[in-house]
C-alpha positions, 0 to 999 in steps of 0.5 A: 523520535522518527519512525524507522524505515521498514519493509517486510515481505511475506508469503501466505498460503490461502484457500485452495493452496494459492500463495500470495505475496504481501509487502508491508512497508513505510519506505517511499522507494519500495512503494514506488517499485511496487507501484511501477510493477502494478502499472506494468501488470495493468498495462499488460492486461488485455481484459479484466483489469482489476486493482484492489484498494483499501484505505484505513484511517486513524481512529475517529476522535469526536473532539478532533474530527479534523485529526482523522488521517490516512494511516494505511493504504492497501493495494492488491493485484494478481497474487500480490498485496502492497500494504503501505503504512502511510502514517509512518512514512518519513516523507509524507509529501513524497508518499502522497505524490506517489499515491496521486500518480497512481 
């Protein structure tokens, strides 16, 4: 059965009382929306341009090393985190294009 599209947006309070917004998604449209927002923020920054990036992969299988795939992409900027469940995207080709354009 195909993976259902989902997007969840949550706000967390971290140390110091600062709030961060976290978006969990496997929807290409949502990923594109937030990547455009990050690109806009990046363009607006005069100094200290910073984007956090974390890639998570499927568990390693010594019998099938070639099957170790990208599972989750996490990007962060300012007080925002985007968690893309890449392995659950319906259209992986479109998702890959967005990541390359980033």
